[in-house]
C-alpha positions as CSV (number, residue, x, y, z in Angstrom):
1,M,69.6,104.9,168.1
2,K,67.8,104.6,164.8
3,K,69.0,108.1,163.8
4,I,72.6,107.1,164.7
5,L,72.4,104.0,162.5
6,I,71.0,106.0,159.6
7,F,73.8,108.6,160.0
8,L,76.5,105.9,160.1
9,G,75.0,104.2,157.0
10,A,75.1,107.5,155.1
11,I,78.7,108.0,156.1
12,F,79.6,104.5,154.9
13,I,77.9,105.1,151.5
14,L,79.7,108.4,151.1
15,F,83.0,106.7,152.0
16,M,82.5,104.0,149.4
17,G,81.5,106.5,146.8
18,C,84.6,108.5,147.4
19,N,86.7,105.3,147.1
20,R,85.1,104.5,143.8
21,E,85.6,108.0,142.5
22,N,89.3,107.8,143.6
23,D,89.7,104.5,141.7
24,R,88.1,105.9,138.6
25,T,90.4,108.9,138.8
26,N,93.5,106.7,139.2
27,D,92.4,104.6,136.2
28,S,91.8,107.7,134.1
29,E,95.3,108.9,134.8
30,K,96.7,106.0,132.8
31,I,97.3,107.1,129.2
32,R,95.3,105.2,126.6
33,I,97.1,104.9,123.3
34,A,95.7,103.1,120.3
35,L,97.9,101.3,117.7
36,V,96.0,100.6,114.5
37,L,97.9,98.4,112.1
38,K,97.1,97.2,108.6
39,T,96.9,93.5,109.7
40,L,98.1,91.2,112.4
41,N,98.6,88.4,109.9
42,S,102.0,89.6,108.9
43,P,105.3,89.0,110.8
44,F,106.2,92.6,110.1
45,F,103.2,94.0,112.0
46,I,103.5,91.4,114.7
47,D,107.1,92.7,115.4
48,L,105.8,96.3,115.3
49,K,103.1,95.4,117.8
50,S,105.8,93.7,120.0
51,G,107.9,96.9,120.1
52,A,104.9,99.0,121.0
53,E,103.9,96.7,123.8
54,Q,107.3,96.7,125.4
55,A,107.4,100.6,125.3
56,A,103.8,100.7,126.7
57,K,104.8,98.4,129.6
58,Q,107.9,100.5,130.4
59,L,105.9,103.8,130.3
60,N,102.8,102.4,132.2
61,V,100.6,103.1,129.2
62,E,97.3,101.3,128.4
63,L,97.9,100.1,124.8
64,I,95.0,99.1,122.5
65,V,96.0,97.3,119.4
66,Q,93.5,96.7,116.6
67,A,93.8,95.8,112.9
68,P,91.7,94.4,110.0
69,E,92.2,90.7,109.1
70,R,93.5,91.7,105.6
71,E,95.9,94.4,104.7
72,I,93.7,95.6,101.8
73,D,90.7,96.2,104.0
74,V,90.9,100.0,104.2
75,E,87.2,100.4,105.1
76,K,87.6,98.2,108.2
77,Q,90.6,100.1,109.3
78,M,88.6,103.4,109.0
79,Q,85.8,101.9,111.1
80,I,88.4,100.9,113.8
81,I,89.7,104.4,114.0
82,E,86.3,106.0,114.2
83,N,85.3,103.6,117.0
84,L,88.5,104.5,118.9
85,I,87.7,108.2,118.6
86,Q,84.2,107.4,120.1
87,T,85.9,105.7,123.1
88,R,88.1,108.7,123.6
89,V,91.6,107.3,123.5
90,D,94.3,109.8,124.2
91,A,96.3,109.3,121.0
92,I,96.2,107.2,117.9
93,C,99.2,105.6,116.2
94,V,98.2,104.3,112.8
95,S,99.9,102.5,109.9
96,P,97.5,103.4,107.1
97,S,96.2,100.8,104.7
98,G,95.2,103.6,102.3
99,S,97.3,106.8,102.1
100,K,94.3,108.8,100.8
101,E,91.3,106.8,102.0
102,L,92.0,107.2,105.8
103,I,92.3,111.0,105.7
104,P,88.6,111.5,106.6
105,A,89.0,109.4,109.7
106,M,92.0,111.4,110.7
107,A,90.0,114.6,110.2
108,K,87.5,113.2,112.8
109,A,90.5,112.6,115.2
110,N,91.5,116.2,114.7
111,Q,88.0,117.4,115.5
112,A,88.2,115.4,118.7
113,N,91.6,116.8,119.6
114,I,93.2,113.4,119.5
115,P,96.8,113.5,118.2
116,V,97.5,111.1,115.3
117,L,101.0,109.7,114.7
118,I,101.6,108.0,111.3
119,V,103.7,104.8,111.4
120,D,105.4,102.9,108.5
121,T,103.3,104.3,105.7
122,R,102.9,108.0,104.9
123,I,99.5,109.5,104.1
124,D,99.0,111.7,101.0
125,E,100.2,115.0,102.3
126,N,98.7,117.0,99.4
127,I,95.2,115.7,100.1
128,A,95.7,116.0,103.9
129,N,96.7,119.7,103.5
130,S,93.8,120.5,101.2
131,E,91.4,118.9,103.7
132,G,93.0,120.8,106.6
133,V,94.0,117.5,108.2
134,T,97.1,117.5,110.5
135,T,99.2,114.7,111.9
136,T,101.9,114.9,114.5
137,T,104.7,113.0,112.9
138,F,105.7,110.2,110.6
139,I,107.8,107.3,112.1
140,G,109.2,105.0,109.5
141,S,111.8,104.1,106.9
142,D,112.5,105.7,103.5
143,N,110.8,103.2,101.3
144,Y,112.1,104.9,98.1
145,Q,115.7,104.5,99.4
146,G,114.9,100.9,100.3
147,G,113.8,100.2,96.8
148,K,117.0,101.8,95.5
149,I,119.1,99.6,97.8
150,A,117.4,96.5,96.4
151,G,117.9,97.7,92.8
152,E,121.6,98.4,93.3
153,Y,122.1,95.0,94.8
154,V,120.4,93.4,91.7
155,A,122.7,95.4,89.5
156,K,125.7,93.9,91.4
157,L,124.4,90.4,90.7
158,S,124.0,90.9,87.0
159,Q,126.4,89.2,84.7
160,G,125.5,90.2,81.1
161,E,121.8,90.3,80.2
162,M,119.4,90.0,83.2
163,N,115.6,89.5,83.1
164,V,113.8,90.7,86.3
165,V,110.2,90.5,87.4
166,I,108.6,92.6,90.1
167,L,105.9,91.7,92.6
168,E,104.2,94.9,93.5
169,G,102.1,95.7,96.6
170,I,98.7,97.3,96.4
171,P,98.5,99.7,93.5
172,G,98.3,103.3,94.6
173,H,99.7,102.4,98.1
174,E,102.4,104.8,99.2
175,T,104.7,102.1,100.6
176,G,104.7,99.8,97.6
177,D,104.7,102.7,95.1
178,N,107.9,104.2,96.6
179,R,109.7,100.9,96.8
180,L,108.8,100.2,93.2
181,R,109.9,103.6,92.1
182,G,113.2,103.4,93.9
183,F,113.9,100.0,92.5
184,K,113.1,101.0,88.9
185,E,115.1,104.2,89.0
186,S,118.1,102.5,90.4
187,I,118.3,100.0,87.6
188,E,117.5,102.4,84.7
189,K,121.2,103.2,84.2
190,F,121.9,99.5,83.5
191,P,120.8,98.7,79.9
192,N,121.5,95.0,80.4
193,I,118.8,94.7,83.1
194,H,115.3,94.2,81.7
195,V,112.1,94.3,83.7
196,V,110.0,91.8,81.8
197,A,107.0,91.9,84.0
198,S,105.7,93.9,87.0
199,Q,102.4,92.7,88.7
200,P,100.6,93.3,92.0
201,A,100.4,90.5,94.5
202,N,98.7,92.7,97.2
203,W,101.3,92.0,99.9
204,E,100.0,88.4,100.4
205,R,101.9,85.2,100.3
206,D,99.4,83.1,98.5
207,Q,99.1,85.8,95.8
208,G,102.8,85.9,95.5
209,Y,102.8,82.2,94.8
210,N,100.0,82.4,92.2
211,V,101.4,85.4,90.4
212,M,104.9,83.9,90.3
213,Q,103.6,80.6,88.9
214,N,102.0,82.5,86.0
215,L,105.1,84.6,85.5
216,L,107.3,81.5,85.3
217,Q,105.1,80.2,82.5
218,A,105.0,83.5,80.6
219,H,108.7,84.2,81.1
220,P,110.8,81.0,81.4
221,D,114.1,83.0,81.2
222,I,113.7,85.0,84.5
223,D,116.9,85.6,86.4
224,A,115.8,87.7,89.4
225,V,112.7,88.7,91.4
226,F,112.1,91.8,93.4
227,A,109.2,91.5,95.7
228,C,108.0,94.6,97.5
229,N,107.5,92.7,100.8
230,D,108.8,89.4,102.2
231,L,105.4,87.6,102.2
232,M,105.2,87.9,98.5
233,A,108.9,87.0,98.2
234,L,108.3,83.8,100.3
235,G,105.3,82.9,98.1
236,A,107.4,83.5,95.0
237,M,110.1,81.3,96.5
238,E,107.7,78.4,96.9
239,A,106.6,78.7,93.3
240,I,110.2,78.9,92.1
241,I,111.2,75.8,94.1
242,A,108.1,73.9,92.8
243,G,109.1,74.9,89.3
244,G,112.7,73.6,89.8
245,K,114.3,76.9,89.2
246,S,115.6,77.9,92.7
247,E,119.3,77.6,91.6
248,K,118.8,80.0,88.7
249,I,116.5,82.7,90.0
250,K,117.6,85.2,92.7
251,I,114.9,86.6,95.0
252,I,115.1,89.9,96.8
253,G,112.4,90.8,99.3
254,F,111.6,93.7,101.6
255,D,111.1,93.8,105.4
256,A,113.7,91.1,106.5
257,V,111.2,89.2,108.7
258,E,112.5,86.3,110.6
259,E,111.4,83.6,108.1
260,A,112.9,85.5,105.3
261,R,116.2,85.9,107.2
262,N,116.2,82.1,107.7
263,E,115.6,81.5,104.0
264,I,118.5,83.9,103.2
265,T,120.7,81.8,105.5
266,T,119.8,78.6,103.7
267,G,120.1,80.3,100.3
268,N,116.5,80.1,99.1
269,L,116.3,83.9,99.2
270,E,119.1,86.1,98.1
271,A,118.5,89.2,100.2
272,S,115.9,91.4,101.9
273,V,115.7,95.1,102.9
274,A,115.4,95.4,106.7
275,Q,113.2,98.1,108.3
276,H,113.2,97.2,112.0
277,P,109.4,97.3,112.8
278,A,109.9,96.7,116.5
279,E,111.8,100.0,116.6
280,M,108.9,101.7,114.8
281,G,106.5,100.4,117.4
282,R,108.7,101.5,120.3
283,L,109.2,105.0,118.8
284,A,105.5,105.4,118.1
285,I,104.5,104.9,121.8
286,E,107.4,106.8,123.2
287,N,106.6,109.8,121.0
288,A,102.8,109.6,121.6
289,V,103.5,110.0,125.3
290,K,105.8,112.9,124.7
291,V,103.1,114.7,122.7
292,L,100.5,114.0,125.4
293,N,102.9,115.5,127.9
294,G,103.2,118.7,125.9
295,E,106.6,118.1,124.4
296,K,107.5,119.0,120.8
297,I,108.6,116.1,118.5
298,P,110.1,116.1,115.0
299,T,107.6,115.9,112.1
300,F,109.7,113.0,110.7
301,I,111.4,110.3,112.9
302,P,113.5,108.0,110.7
303,V,114.1,104.4,111.3
304,K,117.2,102.9,109.8
305,I,117.1,100.7,106.7
306,E,119.7,98.2,105.5
307,L,120.2,95.2,103.2
308,I,120.3,91.7,104.7
309,T,122.2,89.1,102.7
310,R,123.7,85.8,103.7
311,Q,127.1,87.5,104.1
312,T,125.7,90.1,106.5
313,S,123.8,87.4,108.5
314,E,127.0,85.4,108.9
315,E,129.0,88.5,109.9
316,N,126.4,89.2,112.6
317,L,126.8,85.7,114.0
318,R,130.5,86.1,114.5
């Protein structure tokens, strides 16, 4: 009898062990994709995260979303990527805070055979190629073209001489640099438009406010502001309203986040260039799954870009 009980106990333990192994196998079959953003303190990246989450739910993907607190914290973003490599995620979708600085972390992903998809901001392809680093695709908008669209709109607003100030992003950052370049090149052919100042506000609202306050004192004859993202545009708007110049100065932003769209409707902002971040997030997860399933995807997956004004907002409501 004792031998029978021992035998039955062994069978029970073996059965439970097999069940645990099956559970672990079932869990491991679920694809784990990491989405590493620049920050989650920006409406743009919150929308991008939302689009990724919806796609992950539809595709039954385990989505891991991480980001530094501040968009300028490149070192923290690098640490996040290295930790995700250690935990053996299946793919990494990343919006780089530094187009050059994150390349060593991507090299480690390459060594671990983890595909990397770049979202929103390109990496420096020359440095990546020289280091032998490969990425699967870039998913995002043409920031240079977006800057041109903003510049062309400012040119349409100009009546005679026009003084413009620019709020830049992080110097040396691909996204801001291309928006800035597109804007400047589009207004070069208009000799009546003068860029009287161009200063970084590092993508942040409070810095947009502070920089704009200083610019209002240094240049009391400003007619228009181009901010390379909406958070800086909203900060500039608050400074301009506080200075009593909201009726004189036109503000053009970039990203067309919900708050900016609302301010466009009320007339506090003039326009913003829309990028559709939720679409970026959706495409990132969908294409990461395709790569993991062995499918080939394009090296560039564009997301549409358009100018949002009060007129276009009213037309969309009809």
